C-alpha positions in Angstrom: 70.9 -7.1 38.5 69.6 -4.1 36.4 72.8 -3.4 34.1 75.4 -6.0 33.2 77.7 -3.2 31.7 78.4 -6.1 28.8 76.4 -3.9 26.3 78.1 -0.9 27.1 80.7 -1.0 23.6 77.6 -0.6 21.9 77.5 -4.8 21.3 74.4 -7.3 22.8 73.8 -11.3 22.0 70.5 -12.6 21.5 68.6 -15.3 23.3 69.9 -18.6 24.2 73.2 -17.9 21.7 76.7 -16.6 22.2 76.8 -14.4 18.6 77.7 -10.9 19.1 75.8 -8.6 17.3 75.5 -4.5 17.0 73.3 -2.7 18.2 72.7 -0.7 15.3 71.7 -4.3 13.4 68.4 -5.3 11.8 67.8 -7.3 14.6 68.7 -5.0 17.2 66.4 -2.4 15.6 63.7 -4.8 14.9 63.4 -5.9 18.7 63.6 -2.4 19.7 60.8 -1.7 17.3 59.0 -4.7 19.0 59.5 -3.2 22.5 58.5 0.3 22.5 55.5 -0.8 20.4 54.8 -2.9 23.6 55.0 -1.1 25.8 53.5 2.2 24.2 50.2 -1.1 23.8 50.7 -1.0 28.1 49.6 2.9 28.0 46.6 2.2 25.8 45.7 -0.8 27.7 45.2 1.3 31.0 43.3 3.9 28.8 41.3 1.2 27.8 40.3 0.0 31.0 39.4 3.4 32.0 37.0 3.5 29.4 35.7 0.2 29.2 34.7 -0.9 25.7 34.8 -4.0 24.6 34.3 -5.8 21.7 32.4 -9.7 21.1 32.1 -9.2 25.1 35.8 -8.9 25.6 37.6 -5.6 26.7 39.8 -3.7 24.4 42.1 -4.2 27.5 41.9 -8.4 27.5 42.4 -7.8 23.7 46.0 -5.9 24.1 47.3 -8.4 26.8 47.0 -10.9 24.8 48.5 -8.7 21.8 51.5 -7.8 24.0 52.1 -11.6 25.0 52.2 -12.1 21.4 54.4 -9.7 20.4 57.0 -11.1 23.5 56.5 -14.6 21.2 57.7 -12.7 18.1 60.4 -11.3 19.8 61.4 -14.2 21.4 61.6 -15.3 17.6 63.5 -12.8 16.5 66.0 -13.1 19.5 66.8 -16.9 18.1 64.4 -18.5 20.2 62.3 -21.4 18.1 59.1 -19.7 18.8 56.6 -18.4 16.6 52.7 -17.8 15.8 50.4 -19.5 14.8 47.7 -19.1 12.1 45.4 -18.9 14.9 46.5 -16.2 16.5 46.1 -14.4 13.3 42.8 -15.5 12.1 41.7 -14.5 15.6 42.9 -10.8 15.2 40.9 -10.8 11.8 37.6 -12.3 13.8 38.2 -9.5 16.1 38.7 -7.0 12.9 35.7 -7.9 11.1 33.1 -8.1 14.4 33.6 -3.9 14.4 34.1 -3.3 11.0 30.6 -4.9 11.4 29.8 -1.9 13.9 31.3 1.1 12.4 30.6 3.0 9.3 32.5 2.4 6.0 36.0 3.3 5.1 35.7 5.9 2.6 38.6 8.0 3.3 41.3 8.7 5.5 40.8 9.9 8.8 42.6 12.9 11.1 43.9 11.2 13.9 42.6 12.6 17.3 38.8 12.4 17.7 39.5 10.7 21.4 42.2 10.2 23.3 42.0 6.7 23.3 41.5 6.5 19.5 44.8 9.2 18.5 47.0 6.8 21.0 45.4 3.7 18.9 46.5 5.3 15.7 50.1 5.9 17.0 50.3 2.4 18.3 49.2 1.5 14.5 52.2 4.0 13.7 54.7 2.0 15.5 53.5 -1.4 15.0 54.0 -0.1 10.8 57.7 0.8 11.8 58.0 -2.6 13.9 56.8 -4.9 11.4 58.9 -2.8 8.7 62.3 -3.5 10.9 60.7 -7.4 11.2 61.0 -7.4 7.3 64.5 -6.0 7.3 65.3 -9.0 9.3 63.2 -11.4 7.2 64.9 -10.1 3.9 68.7 -10.0 6.0 68.2 -14.6 6.5 70.0 -14.3 9.3 66.8 -15.3 11.4 63.9 -17.0 10.6 60.6 -15.6 10.6 57.8 -17.5 10.7 55.0 -18.1 8.5 53.0 -15.8 10.2 54.8 -13.2 12.1 54.8 -10.7 9.2 50.5 -11.6 9.3 50.4 -11.2 12.3 52.1 -7.8 12.5 50.0 -6.3 9.4 46.8 -7.5 11.1 47.6 -6.2 14.4 48.1 -2.6 12.9 44.4 -3.2 11.2 43.2 -4.0 14.8 44.6 -1.0 16.4 42.7 1.2 13.3 40.0 -0.8 14.1 40.1 0.3 17.7 41.0 4.0 16.9 37.5 4.1 15.1 35.2 2.5 17.2 36.7 4.3 20.0 35.8 7.0 17.7 31.8 5.7 17.1 31.3 4.8 20.8 32.3 8.5 22.5 30.0 9.9 19.5 32.5 11.6 18.1 32.5 12.1 13.8 35.8 11.2 12.3 37.2 14.2 9.7 38.5 13.6 6.5 41.1 15.7 4.8 40.6 18.1 2.3 43.6 18.0 1.1 43.7 21.9 0.2 
């Protein structure tokens, strides 16, 4: 069944818990932001498959798929499950970012988004991750649901890897990034 009518009053409950919460609560907001991020990464994954870019002999598509699985772990954690990410998953993102940084010109300033389509998509995904990160921080600060030791670090690195993907996509497409001139 694709609907239950149980949330029609603006109240929902989280994973394995009978406690009801408002759909506008910090937890519901964080879960929604994570869902939005994960869904948009699905679109990025489809586009990544089309362009065929890779790093460390692993396609962007595969890396994004693994990230999506990790986002489900964070969502389960936010919903009250006893799931959490390991430091190994944070380090894996860092390793990929380090590999990309070795391939592209050093960052000297901000860049205007939109060099190529997939780069712009990764830039947008990065903004969704930043919003989700802010929502998860709010849940963490509220203290009603414990946030794992490496969850916030993972989300922070996730925005970094998406920025790196955007820059590498432009680089591999032969597009020179444009800095804002602030005029």
